[in-house]
Backbone bond lengths (Angstrom), bond angles and torsions (degrees), N, CA, C in turn:
res aa  C-N    CA-C-N  psi(-1)  N-CA   C-N-CA  omega(-1)  CA-C   N-CA-C  phi
1 X - - - 1.462 - - 1.524 112.20 -
2 X 1.303 116.40 -43.91 1.461 119.96 -179.85 1.517 111.47 -61.01
3 X 1.341 115.61 -43.92 1.467 119.30 179.42 1.521 110.58 -62.63
4 X 1.329 117.32 -38.89 1.460 120.88 179.27 1.529 111.38 -66.51
5 X 1.328 116.69 -38.67 1.461 119.91 177.75 1.525 111.71 -65.71
6 X 1.334 115.68 -38.80 1.462 119.55 178.24 1.530 110.75 -64.58
7 X 1.327 116.11 -42.24 1.464 120.54 178.93 1.532 110.63 -63.08
8 X 1.343 115.54 -42.59 1.462 119.22 177.71 1.532 111.46 -62.18
9 X 1.350 115.82 -42.78 1.456 119.69 179.47 1.522 111.17 -62.55
10 X 1.333 116.88 -45.63 1.455 120.39 179.48 1.521 111.37 -63.66
11 X 1.328 115.69 -40.52 1.458 119.14 178.62 1.517 112.07 -64.67
12 X 1.344 116.94 -41.95 1.459 120.88 178.28 1.518 111.09 -63.21
13 X 1.334 116.28 -42.93 1.471 119.54 179.02 1.533 110.70 -64.79
14 X 1.335 116.58 -40.64 1.461 119.87 179.21 1.529 110.91 -63.11
15 X 1.331 116.96 -42.67 1.467 120.61 178.84 1.530 110.85 -65.11
16 X 1.322 117.36 -37.05 1.461 120.04 177.33 1.522 111.42 -64.19
17 X 1.341 116.33 -40.96 1.464 119.61 178.67 1.524 110.96 -65.74
18 X 1.332 116.60 -41.46 1.461 120.23 179.22 1.528 110.53 -65.26
19 X 1.344 115.63 -41.04 1.458 119.58 178.03 1.533 110.93 -62.93
20 X 1.339 116.55 -42.35 1.460 120.27 178.11 1.515 112.24 -63.58
21 X 1.344 116.23 -40.44 1.462 119.57 177.97 1.520 110.89 -64.66
22 X 1.323 116.31 -38.11 1.463 119.35 177.48 1.515 112.15 -64.04
23 X 1.337 116.73 -45.11 1.465 120.04 178.21 1.522 111.08 -61.86
24 X 1.334 115.90 -41.94 1.465 119.92 -179.58 1.527 110.77 -64.04
25 X 1.335 116.75 -40.06 1.466 120.31 -179.26 1.522 110.83 -66.57
26 X 1.338 116.99 -43.52 1.458 120.34 178.77 1.519 110.71 -62.91
27 X 1.332 116.79 -45.16 1.457 120.67 179.35 1.522 111.11 -61.88
28 X 1.343 116.35 -43.07 1.462 120.78 -179.63 1.522 110.99 -63.48
29 X 1.338 117.12 -42.63 1.464 120.60 -179.81 1.522 111.08 -64.77
30 X 1.332 116.75 -44.35 1.465 119.83 179.41 1.530 111.14 -65.30
31 X 1.338 116.63 -37.86 1.467 119.96 -179.80 1.522 111.10 -68.53
32 X 1.332 117.35 -35.18 1.460 119.70 178.59 1.522 111.38 -63.77
33 X 1.321 116.39 -34.11 1.456 119.63 176.63 1.522 111.21 -70.88
34 X 1.320 116.38 -14.98 1.451 120.26 -178.18 1.509 113.80 -91.73
35 X 1.331 116.65 35.06 1.464 119.77 176.68 1.529 108.75 -57.63
36 X 1.324 117.82 122.67 1.460 119.69 -175.56 1.528 112.74 -55.61
37 X 1.340 116.34 135.91 1.453 120.87 177.51 1.517 110.03 -90.63
38 X 1.302 116.08 -168.56 1.465 119.61 -174.00 1.525 112.60 -65.27
39 X 1.332 116.67 -24.96 1.463 118.59 -176.43 1.532 112.67 -77.98
40 X 1.326 117.28 -27.41 1.468 118.82 -179.09 1.520 111.90 -126.44
41 X 1.350 117.03 28.30 1.454 120.37 179.08 1.526 110.80 -65.65
42 X 1.340 116.95 -20.99 1.470 119.70 179.27 1.525 110.88 -63.26
43 X 1.340 117.85 -28.77 1.457 120.65 177.14 1.529 110.85 -63.44
44 X 1.331 115.48 -40.25 1.461 119.96 178.83 1.520 111.05 -65.22
45 X 1.329 117.47 -45.37 1.464 120.92 -179.59 1.532 111.00 -64.79
46 X 1.329 116.99 -36.44 1.457 119.94 178.04 1.517 111.14 -64.01
47 X 1.325 116.66 -40.27 1.464 119.96 179.49 1.529 111.75 -73.58
48 X 1.324 118.01 -33.41 1.463 120.13 174.22 1.527 109.74 -61.42
49 X 1.327 116.07 -39.16 1.469 119.41 176.46 1.528 110.34 -65.48
50 X 1.339 117.28 -46.51 1.464 120.78 -177.21 1.524 111.94 -64.63
51 X 1.324 117.00 -42.49 1.461 120.55 -174.35 1.520 112.77 -89.32
52 X 1.317 117.34 -36.04 1.453 120.55 -174.99 1.516 114.29 -95.48
53 X 1.328 115.73 -58.22 1.464 120.13 -175.34 1.527 111.14 -63.65
54 X 1.328 117.20 -42.43 1.462 120.21 -178.46 1.526 112.28 -72.61
55 X 1.324 117.71 -9.60 1.466 121.04 175.97 1.526 112.36 -94.46
56 X 1.322 117.10 -3.27 1.468 120.18 -174.36 1.522 112.63 -62.52
57 X 1.325 117.16 -39.03 1.463 119.61 -174.83 1.522 110.82 -61.60
58 X 1.321 117.19 -50.88 1.468 119.79 -178.32 1.520 110.95 -67.54
59 X 1.326 117.49 -32.90 1.467 120.69 178.34 1.524 110.22 -66.88
60 X 1.323 117.93 -46.37 1.465 121.51 -176.91 1.525 110.74 -67.46
61 X 1.320 117.09 -45.93 1.470 119.88 -179.64 1.526 111.00 -62.66
62 X 1.329 116.95 -44.08 1.466 120.50 179.51 1.519 110.90 -66.06
63 X 1.323 116.92 -40.74 1.462 120.37 -178.53 1.522 111.34 -63.57
64 X 1.309 116.93 -45.60 1.459 119.41 -179.16 1.531 110.91 -63.03
65 X 1.325 116.48 -42.79 1.462 119.77 -179.94 1.526 111.61 -64.49
66 X 1.330 116.74 -44.54 1.459 120.34 -178.86 1.518 110.92 -66.46
67 X 1.326 117.14 -41.49 1.465 119.89 177.90 1.519 112.03 -62.09
68 X 1.323 116.53 -41.64 1.463 120.37 179.12 1.526 111.61 -65.34
69 X 1.321 116.91 -43.55 1.464 120.48 -179.85 1.521 110.97 -66.00
70 X 1.329 117.54 -42.45 1.458 120.66 179.13 1.526 111.59 -62.11
71 X 1.333 116.19 -43.22 1.455 119.58 178.68 1.525 111.22 -61.13
72 X 1.322 116.43 -42.06 1.465 120.07 179.03 1.518 111.26 -64.14
73 X 1.322 116.80 -42.95 1.459 120.72 -179.93 1.541 111.57 -66.75
74 X 1.322 116.81 -43.40 1.463 119.90 177.86 1.529 110.80 -61.43
75 X 1.319 115.76 -42.69 1.465 119.45 -177.33 1.524 111.22 -64.01
76 X 1.342 117.58 -43.75 1.464 119.87 -177.78 1.529 112.11 -63.05
77 X 1.326 117.20 -27.35 1.460 120.28 178.88 1.530 111.85 -87.83
78 X 1.335 117.26 -43.69 1.464 120.53 -174.85 1.524 112.55 -74.22
79 X 1.340 118.11 -26.70 1.456 120.11 -178.45 1.527 111.00 -65.62
80 X 1.328 117.60 -23.34 1.461 120.60 177.67 1.520 111.79 -64.30
81 X 1.338 116.05 -29.14 1.458 120.96 -178.00 1.529 112.25 -105.44
82 X 1.317 116.41 8.04 1.459 120.24 -179.04 1.508 113.21 69.63
83 X 1.317 117.30 24.24 1.466 121.30 -176.74 1.527 111.50 -114.12
84 X 1.317 116.82 33.54 1.461 119.80 -176.93 1.519 113.23 -63.95
85 X 1.349 116.83 -19.57 1.460 118.84 178.02 1.528 111.88 -67.91
86 X 1.335 117.11 -16.98 1.466 120.91 -179.29 1.528 112.24 -84.40
87 X 1.322 117.05 5.47 1.459 119.79 178.91 1.529 110.68 -58.80
88 X 1.310 116.60 -42.74 1.464 120.58 -178.94 1.514 112.55 -61.98
89 X 1.323 117.08 -42.19 1.466 120.73 179.82 1.522 110.63 -64.09
90 X 1.331 116.47 -49.68 1.455 119.80 -179.68 1.520 112.36 -61.45
91 X 1.330 115.83 -41.27 1.457 120.67 179.76 1.528 110.76 -61.51
92 X 1.329 116.56 -47.01 1.461 120.67 -178.07 1.520 111.33 -65.54
93 X 1.339 117.50 -42.71 1.461 120.68 -178.25 1.532 110.83 -62.47
94 X 1.313 116.82 -47.19 1.464 120.59 -177.65 1.527 110.78 -65.01
95 X 1.314 117.12 -41.99 1.457 120.45 -177.71 1.522 111.66 -70.71
96 X 1.331 117.00 -48.70 1.459 120.05 -174.75 1.520 112.41 -68.89
97 X 1.323 116.87 -37.32 1.461 119.73 -176.40 1.525 113.25 -84.78
98 X 1.323 117.45 -39.30 1.461 119.95 -169.21 1.528 114.01 -124.35
99 X 1.318 116.58 -69.21 1.459 119.46 -168.12 1.520 113.03 -64.47
100 X 1.315 117.89 -36.33 1.461 119.75 -179.72 1.518 112.55 -57.79
101 X 1.345 117.91 -60.65 1.469 118.81 179.61 1.531 113.98 -62.66
102 X 1.336 117.14 -41.95 1.463 120.24 -174.15 1.524 111.40 -69.20
103 X 1.325 117.59 -51.05 1.466 120.16 -177.48 1.526 110.88 -65.90
104 X 1.326 117.24 -40.44 1.464 119.43 177.76 1.519 110.96 -61.16
105 X 1.332 116.95 -42.70 1.463 120.45 179.70 1.526 111.37 -65.00
106 X 1.322 117.44 -40.51 1.463 120.06 178.15 1.533 111.16 -64.53
107 X 1.328 116.89 -43.01 1.462 119.89 177.28 1.525 111.14 -65.16
108 X 1.326 116.05 -39.16 1.462 121.05 179.52 1.529 110.55 -64.57
109 X 1.328 116.42 -40.90 1.468 120.22 178.38 1.524 111.12 -63.57
110 X 1.334 116.03 -41.49 1.458 119.38 -178.91 1.502 113.76 -70.20
111 X 1.327 116.64 -35.19 1.460 119.40 -177.06 1.539 112.18 -94.88
112 X 1.332 117.22 -59.90 1.465 121.11 -174.11 1.526 112.27 -81.40
113 X 1.343 117.39 -41.13 1.454 119.65 -178.61 1.514 112.47 -61.49
114 X 1.314 116.57 -45.41 1.463 119.66 178.28 1.525 111.40 -64.53
115 X 1.339 117.02 -34.20 1.470 120.11 178.64 1.526 110.91 -67.00
116 X 1.333 117.09 -39.75 1.467 120.35 177.76 1.523 110.26 -60.96
117 X 1.334 116.15 -49.00 1.459 120.26 -178.64 1.520 111.59 -60.91
118 X 1.317 117.21 -46.35 1.463 120.51 -178.70 1.525 111.46 -64.10
119 X 1.331 116.55 -39.76 1.467 119.85 -178.02 1.523 111.52 -67.59
120 X 1.332 117.02 -47.50 1.465 119.71 179.20 1.526 110.55 -67.03
121 X 1.335 116.69 -39.03 1.457 119.72 177.69 1.515 112.27 -62.16
122 X 1.330 116.79 -38.20 1.468 120.06 177.90 1.527 110.73 -66.93
123 X 1.330 116.30 -38.76 1.465 119.30 176.49 1.523 111.29 -62.27
124 X 1.337 115.86 -37.30 1.465 119.26 179.37 1.520 110.71 -70.11
125 X 1.323 117.20 -42.00 1.471 120.15 -177.71 1.521 112.01 -67.61
126 X 1.330 117.29 -29.73 1.468 120.73 177.72 1.528 112.06 -93.39
127 X 1.329 116.68 10.07 1.462 124.33 174.95 1.523 113.27 62.94
128 X 1.320 116.98 25.40 1.463 119.16 175.55 1.524 111.18 -69.39
129 X 1.345 117.13 -36.73 1.460 120.20 178.97 1.525 110.69 -65.64
130 X 1.330 116.96 -41.57 1.469 120.38 177.90 1.524 111.01 -64.47
131 X 1.320 116.31 -37.03 1.470 120.25 178.85 1.523 110.65 -64.85
132 X 1.329 116.45 -39.62 1.465 119.78 177.46 1.525 111.05 -61.70
133 X 1.339 116.15 -42.89 1.462 119.11 179.88 1.523 111.25 -64.18
134 X 1.324 117.60 -37.61 1.474 121.02 178.60 1.522 111.14 -66.00
135 X 1.345 116.97 -31.42 1.471 120.54 179.20 1.514 112.84 -86.21
136 X 1.345 116.98 2.03 1.454 120.47 179.24 1.516 114.07 83.62
137 X 1.340 117.47 15.76 1.468 122.26 178.43 1.529 108.28 -99.39
138 X 1.310 116.65 127.18 1.465 121.39 -179.72 1.526 109.33 -77.98
139 X 1.344 119.12 112.67 1.478 119.95 -179.80 1.523 112.97 -66.06
140 X 1.332 117.87 -26.07 1.466 119.30 177.01 1.527 110.59 -64.84
141 X 1.318 116.20 -37.90 1.461 119.24 179.70 1.529 111.71 -80.46
142 X 1.312 116.48 -36.69 1.464 120.32 -173.81 1.522 112.93 -84.50
143 X 1.342 117.18 -34.37 1.459 121.33 -173.36 1.525 111.73 -109.71
144 X 1.331 116.63 -51.99 1.468 120.61 -172.27 1.519 112.06 -75.67
145 X 1.330 117.82 -48.75 1.470 121.02 -173.97 1.533 113.58 -58.23
146 X 1.344 119.97 -46.78 1.472 118.39 179.01 1.525 113.40 -60.21
147 X 1.327 117.29 -38.37 1.463 120.55 179.44 1.531 111.15 -70.87
148 X 1.318 115.92 -38.48 1.459 119.40 178.78 1.516 111.50 -63.70
149 X 1.323 116.74 -49.05 1.462 120.33 -179.65 1.525 111.73 -69.01
150 X 1.322 117.30 -35.50 1.469 120.04 178.46 1.519 110.62 -63.64
151 X 1.340 117.73 -40.91 1.458 120.11 176.96 1.507 112.61 -65.07
152 X 1.342 116.99 -40.90 1.461 120.92 179.59 1.525 111.20 -64.75
153 X 1.322 116.78 -34.01 1.469 120.45 179.14 1.530 111.27 -79.66
154 X 1.325 116.86 -40.43 1.468 120.67 -170.42 1.525 113.09 -73.12
155 X 1.329 117.91 -42.65 1.461 119.63 -172.52 1.530 113.61 -62.55
156 X 1.350 120.34 -44.93 1.477 117.79 175.18 1.525 113.16 -60.18
157 X 1.330 117.35 -37.45 1.471 119.68 178.09 1.519 110.89 -66.38
158 X 1.320 117.27 -41.39 1.457 120.73 176.87 1.526 111.14 -64.48
159 X 1.322 117.03 -35.00 1.467 120.27 177.10 1.523 110.97 -63.96
160 X 1.327 117.23 -42.67 1.468 120.46 178.00 1.532 110.46 -62.27
161 X 1.322 116.67 -42.79 1.472 120.26 177.93 1.521 109.98 -63.67
162 X 1.323 117.26 -43.00 1.466 121.33 178.50 1.525 110.48 -57.50
163 X 1.320 117.72 -46.72 1.468 121.16 -178.68 1.523 111.78 -61.55
164 X 1.324 116.30 -45.32 1.469 120.18 -178.29 1.528 110.55 -63.67
165 X 1.329 116.62 -48.09 1.467 120.02 -178.44 1.518 110.86 -64.79
166 X 1.332 118.01 -40.85 1.462 121.15 -179.49 1.527 111.46 -65.08
167 X 1.319 116.62 -40.89 1.470 119.66 178.93 1.530 110.52 -64.49
168 X 1.322 116.97 -42.96 1.464 119.05 178.64 1.525 111.63 -69.98
169 X 1.321 117.50 -32.51 1.459 119.14 173.61 1.517 111.12 -63.48
170 X 1.330 116.44 -42.17 1.463 119.92 176.05 1.514 112.17 -66.11
171 X 1.341 116.94 -35.95 1.465 120.46 178.83 1.528 111.21 -65.43
172 X 1.324 116.91 -40.26 1.463 119.85 179.74 1.524 110.50 -62.61
173 X 1.329 116.79 -45.70 1.459 120.00 179.76 1.520 111.26 -65.62
174 X 1.339 115.73 -44.26 1.466 119.84 -175.70 1.524 112.30 -68.20
175 X 1.324 116.25 -47.07 1.460 120.87 -172.58 1.522 111.79 -83.92
176 X 1.330 116.08 -50.47 1.459 119.95 -173.63 1.526 113.13 -78.51
177 X 1.311 117.52 -32.76 1.463 120.72 -174.39 1.532 111.99 -101.51
178 X 1.319 116.61 -48.29 1.461 120.29 -174.55 1.526 113.42 -90.57
179 X 1.315 117.70 -11.75 1.453 120.73 174.71 1.517 115.73 81.67
180 X 1.315 118.18 22.24 1.464 120.75 176.47 1.522 109.08 -69.05
181 X 1.337 116.65 141.30 1.462 120.95 -179.63 1.527 109.60 -64.01
182 X 1.328 119.20 123.59 1.466 120.46 -177.68 1.520 113.39 -62.83
183 X 1.344 116.82 -34.41 1.459 119.30 177.92 1.522 112.14 -62.33
184 X 1.337 115.93 -45.42 1.458 119.83 178.80 1.515 112.13 -67.39
185 X 1.318 116.38 -36.27 1.472 120.49 -179.57 1.526 110.74 -62.34
186 X 1.339 117.11 -50.40 1.462 120.10 -174.81 1.528 112.18 -81.69
187 X 1.314 118.22 -35.81 1.471 119.53 -178.17 1.525 111.45 -67.44
188 X 1.330 117.29 -39.68 1.461 119.41 176.76 1.517 111.62 -61.86
189 X 1.313 116.07 -37.73 1.458 120.10 179.43 1.525 111.10 -66.45
190 X 1.332 116.90 -44.61 1.460 120.09 -178.71 1.522 112.06 -71.34
191 X 1.316 117.70 -26.78 1.465 120.19 -179.15 1.527 113.09 -76.78
192 X 1.313 117.13 -35.06 1.460 119.74 -171.02 1.528 114.44 -107.07
193 X 1.315 118.69 -21.88 1.465 120.52 178.87 1.524 109.10 -76.65
194 X 1.334 116.23 125.79 1.461 121.86 -178.90 1.521 110.81 -102.59
195 X 1.320 115.54 145.64 1.464 120.65 -173.42 1.522 111.66 -62.56
196 X 1.336 117.95 -50.00 1.454 119.96 -177.51 1.522 112.23 -87.57
197 X 1.312 116.97 -46.68 1.459 119.95 -172.24 1.527 112.35 -65.04
198 X 1.315 117.50 -31.16 1.459 120.89 -178.15 1.534 112.10 -107.15
199 X 1.331 116.07 -58.06 1.468 119.68 -177.18 1.525 111.03 -73.25
200 X 1.338 117.02 -48.56 1.459 120.81 -176.04 1.516 113.36 -62.48
201 X 1.325 116.62 -47.12 1.460 119.46 -178.99 1.525 111.82 -67.53
202 X 1.318 116.18 -32.57 1.460 118.79 175.27 1.520 111.83 -64.70
203 X 1.336 117.11 -37.92 1.454 120.32 178.15 1.527 111.70 -71.92
204 X 1.333 116.92 -30.78 1.468 119.74 173.87 1.531 109.70 -62.88
205 X 1.321 116.35 -42.75 1.465 120.09 175.39 1.531 110.49 -57.90
206 X 1.321 116.59 -45.49 1.464 120.10 -178.90 1.519 111.29 -60.65
207 X 1.343 117.16 -38.55 1.456 120.89 179.06 1.532 111.00 -66.50
208 X 1.325 116.58 -42.89 1.474 120.26 177.61 1.518 110.51 -62.45
209 X 1.328 116.93 -44.13 1.464 120.35 178.99 1.531 110.93 -63.35
210 X 1.338 116.94 -36.39 1.464 120.35 179.27 1.517 110.94 -62.93
211 X 1.330 116.43 -43.00 1.465 120.18 178.76 1.526 110.30 -63.48
212 X 1.328 116.46 -43.44 1.464 120.41 -178.23 1.532 111.14 -63.55
213 X 1.329 116.72 -50.29 1.471 120.57 -174.82 1.525 111.06 -64.17
214 X 1.327 117.37 -47.89 1.463 119.59 -177.52 1.525 111.11 -68.84
215 X 1.319 116.91 -35.75 1.470 120.66 177.06 1.527 110.43 -60.81
216 X 1.320 116.56 -49.61 1.466 120.40 179.18 1.526 110.57 -62.87
217 X 1.324 117.16 -42.44 1.466 120.67 -175.38 1.520 111.95 -64.78
218 X 1.333 117.40 -47.73 1.467 118.90 -177.61 1.530 110.54 -70.18
219 X 1.323 117.38 -35.17 1.463 119.05 179.17 1.524 111.55 -67.47
220 X 1.324 117.24 -44.96 1.462 120.24 179.89 1.524 111.03 -62.06
221 X 1.327 117.08 -38.08 1.457 119.64 177.82 1.517 112.69 -70.12
222 X 1.331 116.30 -41.23 1.460 120.95 -176.31 1.521 111.76 -73.66
223 X 1.334 117.59 -28.25 1.461 122.24 -174.45 1.528 112.66 -103.36
224 X 1.321 117.66 5.64 1.456 120.10 -175.11 1.524 111.77 -73.51
225 X 1.309 116.14 158.24 1.454 120.73 170.81 1.524 109.18 -69.42
226 X 1.322 118.33 133.71 1.479 120.89 -175.08 1.522 113.12 -76.80
227 X 1.320 116.29 55.79 1.464 122.07 176.53 1.524 108.72 -134.04
228 X 1.323 115.95 165.38 1.464 119.69 178.73 1.523 110.52 -61.96
229 X 1.334 116.02 -41.83 1.462 119.39 178.81 1.524 111.33 -65.73
230 X 1.332 116.02 -39.40 1.460 119.83 179.15 1.512 112.37 -63.61
231 X 1.323 117.44 -40.57 1.463 121.31 178.94 1.526 110.15 -65.61
232 X 1.340 116.49 -41.93 1.462 119.39 178.31 1.520 112.10 -61.86
233 X 1.342 116.33 -43.80 1.460 119.87 178.83 1.521 111.19 -65.74
234 X 1.325 117.28 -39.36 1.462 120.44 179.35 1.525 111.11 -64.95
235 X 1.315 117.20 -40.27 1.464 120.84 178.11 1.526 110.63 -63.59
236 X 1.319 116.40 -42.16 1.467 119.80 177.43 1.523 111.25 -63.76
237 X 1.337 116.29 -43.26 1.463 119.83 179.03 1.519 111.40 -62.76
238 X 1.318 117.48 -35.62 1.461 120.13 178.60 1.524 110.99 -59.94
239 X 1.320 116.57 -48.46 1.463 120.02 -178.10 1.524 111.06 -67.21
240 X 1.329 116.84 -44.42 1.463 120.39 -177.15 1.520 110.99 -67.33
241 X 1.329 116.89 -51.70 1.461 120.05 -178.69 1.525 111.87 -62.59
242 X 1.328 116.35 -40.96 1.467 119.56 178.97 1.522 111.38 -62.92
243 X 1.323 117.28 -44.04 1.462 120.99 -179.20 1.516 111.22 -62.86
244 X 1.344 116.48 -44.95 1.466 120.03 179.85 1.521 110.73 -64.22
245 X 1.327 116.99 -43.89 1.466 120.05 -179.06 1.522 111.82 -67.42
246 X 1.329 117.78 -35.66 1.467 120.61 177.69 1.524 110.17 -61.94
247 X 1.321 116.91 -47.94 1.468 120.44 -178.25 1.527 111.37 -67.36
248 X 1.338 116.57 -38.91 1.460 119.36 178.95 1.527 110.96 -67.45
249 X 1.324 117.18 -45.35 1.460 120.04 179.67 1.511 112.20 -68.26
250 X 1.327 117.11 -29.84 1.459 119.58 176.05 1.529 110.95 -61.14
251 X 1.334 116.34 -42.09 1.466 119.47 177.32 1.524 110.55 -63.40
252 X 1.339 116.94 -44.73 1.466 120.30 -178.80 1.528 110.89 -63.66
253 X 1.323 116.77 -45.49 1.465 120.38 -178.77 1.522 111.42 -67.20
254 X 1.332 117.35 -40.47 1.459 120.16 178.76 1.518 110.85 -64.12
255 X 1.331 116.53 -41.81 1.457 120.26 177.78 1.521 111.22 -64.07
256 X 1.337 116.16 -37.50 1.464 119.88 179.82 1.522 112.28 -71.88
257 X 1.327 115.84 -41.84 1.463 120.02 -174.74 1.517 113.51 -80.90
258 X 1.339 116.48 -38.38 1.474 120.18 -173.67 1.512 113.23 -121.68
259 X 1.339 117.30 16.18 1.460 120.22 -174.03 1.510 115.13 -87.71
260 X 1.317 117.88 6.03 1.467 120.40 177.85 1.517 109.16 -83.37
261 X 1.320 116.51 97.56 1.470 120.86 -175.80 1.525 112.40 -92.10
262 X 1.325 117.22 0.34 1.465 118.74 -178.62 1.524 111.32 -81.87
């Protein structure tokens, strides 16, 4: 009997997860069709400001700190072999391929993703979404679609800003503080960094992460229980699920993009 109850419980949980994934996929597909037109494009710009512009401070501060720390760590290791001029190359490769997209996405999930979930959840708890439906206004087009598209647009741009600031933060530490030759620092970077293999693939990662984070955020907000506790749990799930999916997809994308060892 116990084994049968466990099997039933696991089966019920599995069906609930599949049902939730189905609802999320349908909502995401319908919201994608709701790309704001010329009459309500202001909604998209407002959300780009809320999700992108208001995230700039934490992105810039984190990027500068990470770039400076990476440069210091690279220098302490490479100076043993007399290869301190390669600090710029190592810094650029790590940031453009991995840390830039991943760290930006994690910060975006913690700041913007949680805000999306809380905002939509609050609208649901105060019955604003139901009121829109009664007035003939589609909440997926009016509420979900602008936030979804704003996240997809904002995160790659924030990733590019993160990379630039982090590289210059590393350059300041390396050149001004540690005494690395500026010519060697920048020339090595320009010689070995490739437009598609390094920059392009990193931006593809950022785009995938943007879709994942915004998808999870809008779904958790739209599907949450309309209570204070439900909104809190949904916000927590947004950050946790987004972080886990970002790290898991990073491994899959890295293996796909750079896994040819032959």
